[in-house]
VOGU-3710 file (C-alpha; in Angstrom, 3 decimals, decimal comma):
1> xxxxxxxxxx> 107,951/109,907/94,129  110,563/112,050/92,425  111,057/111,544/88,709  113,617/108,852/87,926  115,261/107,999/84,630  114,743/104,477/83,323  117,879/102,404/83,864  117,872/100,401/80,592  120,597/98,209/82,126  118,937/94,907/81,411
11> xxxxxxxxxx> 118,573/93,331/77,970  115,951/90,885/79,296  113,078/91,625/81,717  114,497/91,466/85,246  112,522/88,962/87,349  111,855/89,854/90,991  109,738/88,178/93,669  108,246/90,194/96,538  107,139/88,057/99,485  105,036/89,028/102,481
21> xxxxxxxxxx> 101,770/90,562/103,577  99,137/89,827/106,191  98,446/93,460/107,055  98,279/96,763/105,223  101,506/97,696/107,014  103,304/95,083/104,927  101,227/95,108/101,736  101,150/98,842/100,934  104,943/99,278/101,277  105,455/96,167/99,122
31> xxxxxxxxxx> 103,257/97,600/96,370  105,039/100,966/96,679  108,399/99,210/96,164  107,031/97,292/93,160  105,721/100,522/91,610  109,099/102,214/92,123  110,943/99,303/90,490  108,578/99,464/87,497  109,092/103,221/87,178  112,864/102,788/87,040
41> xxxxxxxxxx> 112,833/99,523/85,070  109,504/99,330/83,145  110,283/95,863/81,763  110,728/94,377/85,254  108,668/91,206/85,772  107,402/91,228/89,369  105,658/88,327/91,076  104,234/88,517/94,603  104,051/85,538/96,954  101,611/85,726/99,864
51> xxxxxxxxxx> 99,692/83,627/102,358  96,436/82,108/101,150  93,414/83,707/102,781  95,237/86,902/103,763  94,486/90,392/102,483  97,437/90,442/100,025  95,547/87,933/97,850  93,010/90,703/97,180  95,049/93,918/97,433  97,980/92,901/95,190
61> xxxxxxxxxx> 95,857/92,025/92,108  93,923/95,269/92,656  97,272/97,065/92,286  97,904/95,287/88,976  100,370/92,574/90,015  100,266/88,775/89,932  100,393/86,880/93,202  100,887/83,221/94,107  99,445/82,006/97,409  101,122/79,482/99,688
71> xxxxxxxxxx> 99,725/77,505/102,634  101,429/79,199/105,551  100,277/80,499/108,925  101,876/81,801/112,089  101,924/80,320/115,568  98,571/80,909/117,296  99,320/82,038/120,859  95,680/82,257/121,947  94,655/78,705/120,962  97,358/76,039/121,048
81> xxxxxxxxxx> 95,051/73,432/119,487  94,919/75,509/116,299  98,679/74,901/115,866  98,274/71,154/115,300  98,422/71,526/111,508  101,259/74,079/111,555  104,178/71,645/110,854  102,277/70,228/107,866  101,598/73,744/106,550  105,272/74,667/106,894
91> xxxxxxxxxx> 106,385/71,594/104,952  103,715/72,160/102,300  104,698/75,819/101,928  108,353/74,902/101,359  107,391/72,593/98,474  105,140/75,341/97,059  107,909/77,932/97,359  110,419/75,636/95,640  108,009/75,129/92,734  107,297/78,886/92,401
101> xxxxxxxxxx> 110,948/79,968/92,520  112,226/77,205/90,196  109,522/78,042/87,639  109,841/81,844/87,826  113,664/81,972/88,192  113,977/85,361/89,937  117,281/87,204/90,124  116,226/88,876/93,388  113,742/88,183/96,179  112,447/90,893/98,517
111> xxxxxxxxxx> 110,853/90,162/101,896  108,598/92,789/103,464  107,365/90,867/106,526  104,428/88,558/107,069  104,037/84,785/107,082  105,258/84,128/103,535  108,535/86,029/103,879  110,490/83,367/105,773  109,998/80,280/103,547  110,433/82,289/100,328
121> xxxxxxxxxx> 113,636/84,045/101,377  115,056/80,963/103,098  114,689/78,888/99,934  116,027/81,705/97,731  119,094/81,963/99,966  119,684/78,201/99,702  119,719/78,617/95,898  122,193/81,517/96,010  119,617/84,084/94,842  120,107/87,649/96,111
131> xxxxxxxxxx> 117,677/88,426/98,933  116,630/91,757/100,389  114,705/92,509/103,579  112,655/95,526/104,457  112,237/95,743/108,246  109,615/98,397/108,917  109,707/98,317/112,726  112,283/99,658/115,164  112,374/96,224/116,843  113,159/93,483/114,313
141> xxxxxxxxxx> 111,203/90,234/114,223  112,924/86,890/114,835  112,402/85,671/111,260  114,039/88,754/109,772  116,953/88,493/112,216  117,599/84,922/111,028  117,208/85,834/107,359  119,416/88,895/107,768  122,548/86,787/108,224  122,507/85,747/104,559
151> xxxxxxxxxx> 120,643/88,696/103,040  122,331/90,902/100,447  121,007/94,125/101,982  118,606/95,001/104,810  116,517/98,158/104,463  115,442/99,658/107,775  113,237/102,533/108,854  115,449/104,033/111,560  118,896/104,044/113,103  120,084/101,687/115,855
161> xxxxxxxxxx> 119,244/98,496/113,936  122,772/97,081/114,088  121,723/95,304/117,298  119,616/93,027/115,059  121,473/92,907/111,740  125,050/92,929/110,364  126,050/96,589/110,270  127,618/96,391/106,794  124,318/95,199/105,264  122,048/97,904/106,698
171> xxxxxxxxxx> 120,671/100,717/104,536  118,498/103,301/106,330  115,666/104,133/103,933  112,586/104,860/106,020  109,320/103,085/105,200  107,690/103,267/101,766  104,440/105,203/101,992  101,425/105,454/99,686  101,932/108,062/96,970  98,591/109,766/97,719
181> xxxxxxxxxx> 99,856/110,502/101,248  103,505/111,207/100,411  102,597/113,782/97,748  99,485/115,234/99,375  99,071/119,006/99,402  95,371/119,092/100,316  94,180/122,220/102,111  92,652/121,669/105,545  89,409/123,458/104,616  88,932/121,215/101,562
191> xxxxxxxxxx> 89,565/118,086/103,671  87,069/119,147/106,349  84,486/119,898/103,671  85,064/116,387/102,260  83,964/114,888/105,594  81,173/117,415/106,109  82,884/118,988/109,125  83,184/122,602/110,300  86,270/124,506/109,109  86,163/126,673/112,268
201> xxxxxxxxxx> 86,445/123,814/114,797  89,473/121,967/116,137  89,544/118,412/114,777  90,612/115,161/116,427  91,348/112,157/114,177  91,142/108,697/115,772  92,501/105,630/113,937  93,229/102,181/115,329  93,987/100,062/112,277  91,731/98,078/109,933
211> xxxxxxxxxx> 90,318/95,895/112,726  90,086/98,743/115,226  91,574/99,301/118,658  89,185/98,392/121,470  90,885/100,443/124,193  90,916/103,591/122,024  87,377/103,099/120,738  85,956/102,539/124,231  87,484/105,819/125,430  86,095/107,737/122,461
221> xxxxxxxxxx> 82,630/106,150/122,796  82,530/107,140/126,469  83,440/110,776/125,722  81,287/111,670/122,705  79,196/114,094/124,783  82,374/115,679/126,214  83,698/116,174/122,675  80,514/118,056/121,795  80,670/120,097/125,022  84,248/121,149/124,206
231> xxxxxxxxxx> 82,994/122,469/120,832  85,495/120,343/118,902  84,879/117,692/116,248  85,853/114,091/115,635  86,963/112,023/112,638  86,683/108,420/113,817  87,829/105,302/111,976  86,346/102,606/114,198  87,867/99,605/112,430  85,922/96,417/111,693
241> xxxxxxxxxx> 85,422/95,011/115,210  82,170/96,197/116,827  81,981/98,987/114,243  78,184/99,202/114,040  77,835/99,752/117,783  80,350/102,628/117,704  78,883/104,179/114,558  75,378/104,018/116,069  76,598/105,884/119,162  78,184/108,555/116,984
251> xxxxxxxxxx> 75,134/109,070/114,757  73,450/111,441/117,204  76,328/113,936/117,090  76,642/116,449/114,231  80,288/117,122/115,142  81,312/113,477/114,587  82,147/111,646/111,345  82,446/107,916/112,035  82,975/104,954/109,773  84,572/101,513/109,805
261> xxxxxxxxxx> 87,313/102,530/107,384  88,724/105,706/105,881  89,847/105,029/102,327  91,044/108,589/101,698  93,594/108,803/104,534  95,328/111,738/102,856  92,094/113,704/103,423  91,851/112,586/107,052  95,422/113,632/107,829  94,890/116,994/106,136
271> xxxxxxxxxx> 91,755/117,608/108,235  93,272/116,732/111,614  94,845/119,003/114,216  95,656/116,078/116,544  95,695/112,332/115,874  95,197/109,378/118,232  96,720/106,258/116,703  98,234/102,836/117,257  101,964/102,812/116,475  102,401/100,183/113,801
281> xxxxxxxxxx> 105,303/100,988/111,508  103,192/102,276/108,624  101,010/104,442/110,854  104,153/106,032/112,302  105,601/106,589/108,825  102,420/108,169/107,475  102,136/110,473/110,486  105,761/111,597/110,044  105,217/112,337/106,342  101,916/114,098/107,113
291> xxxxxxxxxx> 103,596/116,117/109,915  100,898/115,477/112,499  100,752/116,095/116,245  99,991/112,606/117,541  99,214/110,673/120,698  100,282/107,043/120,262  98,566/104,200/122,106  100,776/101,164/121,287  99,095/97,779/120,919  100,698/95,913/123,863
301> xxxxxxxxxx> 100,402/92,412/122,376  102,289/93,112/119,147  105,246/90,798/118,488  108,195/91,719/120,745  106,080/94,738/121,833  107,415/96,482/118,730  104,654/99,120/118,724  105,923/100,478/122,032  109,447/100,599/120,564  108,114/102,415/117,492
311> xxxxxxxxxx> 106,297/105,020/119,596  109,117/105,464/122,098  111,595/106,229/119,315  109,483/109,320/118,501  108,651/110,232/122,099  112,382/110,265/122,906  112,861/112,846/120,131  109,963/114,987/121,432  108,112/114,198/118,203  105,024/112,547/119,716
321> xxxxxxxxxx> 103,153/111,782/122,941  102,357/108,286/124,203  99,723/106,771/126,501  100,060/103,100/127,428  97,128/100,909/126,445  96,426/100,026/130,098  96,333/103,744/130,976  94,011/104,706/128,111  90,722/104,654/130,120  92,103/107,078/132,697
331> xxxxxxxxxx> 94,473/109,256/130,656  93,919/109,182/126,897  91,028/111,621/126,566  92,605/114,315/128,723  96,046/113,973/127,073  94,530/114,243/123,581  92,185/117,132/124,330  94,853/119,052/126,264  97,026/118,781/123,151  94,117/119,835/120,952
341> xxxxxxxxxx> 93,957/123,161/122,828  97,745/123,609/123,124  98,692/125,086/119,746  102,310/125,705/120,777  102,832/122,057/121,762  101,209/120,893/118,544  103,622/123,007/116,528  106,600/121,704/118,528  105,603/118,100/117,857  104,967/118,812/114,173
351> xxxxxxxxxx> 108,373/120,459/113,751  110,115/117,455/115,339  108,128/114,715/113,586  108,756/116,464/110,265  112,495/115,838/110,710  111,857/112,067/110,776  109,862/111,961/107,537  111,165/110,157/104,455  108,789/110,395/101,494  110,844/108,576/98,830
361> xxxxxxxxxx> 111,830/105,349/100,644  110,258/103,249/97,884  112,566/104,822/95,298  115,662/104,383/97,484  114,883/100,679/98,019  114,183/100,108/94,321  117,392/101,818/93,214  119,536/99,836/95,680  118,043/96,516/94,566  118,399/97,219/90,841
371> xxxx> 121,937/98,512/91,372  122,954/95,245/93,056  121,469/92,915/90,416  124,270/91,547/88,253
//
């Protein structure tokens, strides 16, 4: 983040609630926004509200912030019987939200997406408290569309969002990205050494999110011998699901680094020539900032198929390639390896994806919110 002068506008600590979570794609941007607010306004008092049992309840305290959990869950499409308790949870969460907001008395509430965003922002709006939305995807979710009607401002990642929100409330900011990635200047040779890989070989990075992407992982597992035969190397984040089986398969290959999770993603991006990735909003943002040549495989069951929209917005600008999930078994390996050996195409994609990068979105969001607080 660029250096920012403290505002010193407020005589008392400014109280702000940030609501949302569920996935890293919501949590990490939320923490980035909180950090930016604290850099500009060190006395700011920030409270997070998340869903009990979700990853924000662990990640937010690790980042140094307080969090209150509410009993809220989404509609379960795969098992209707699991939705029996949903109305009760919704009612309970509204009482919990009312208690939290009335006790904390925030002057602004920010929603970043996830189960807790809707009840927190809806109640704040009913009390006349300024509310702000960050919509990370290029296809807005139904909850955010409803909340957007009464929101003070809506921060979006890309253009064309007036089809979902009032045009006069939209501020194009990009997506907040982790500082370690946004400010990375790691040399490729150092990154490859970090993973114990060969500085002379072309490197393919495969990531499918924290749980993993079955379609991507199955393709990679089936082509480990081909990867060795091509004299290239692989950085493989398998994700949690079935990780041990994939890691066991990879163990026999010296040109493969495989693990369930890559904590040092700035190192992984620096090491990679080509990336295969899902196209969640944060993955797209990080790949833009890191200026990577990427093949997206959108998760087809994401809400409103927003991952396809995210990927297509880059493909249409000749800033990425895309293989549909259903086509992955037949096409993904050849598309990725063809790109790995096509240096000119890689450079073309990198030049175009670079134009879409915004590395200081967290600061822009923080400044806009603090500017609007009376």
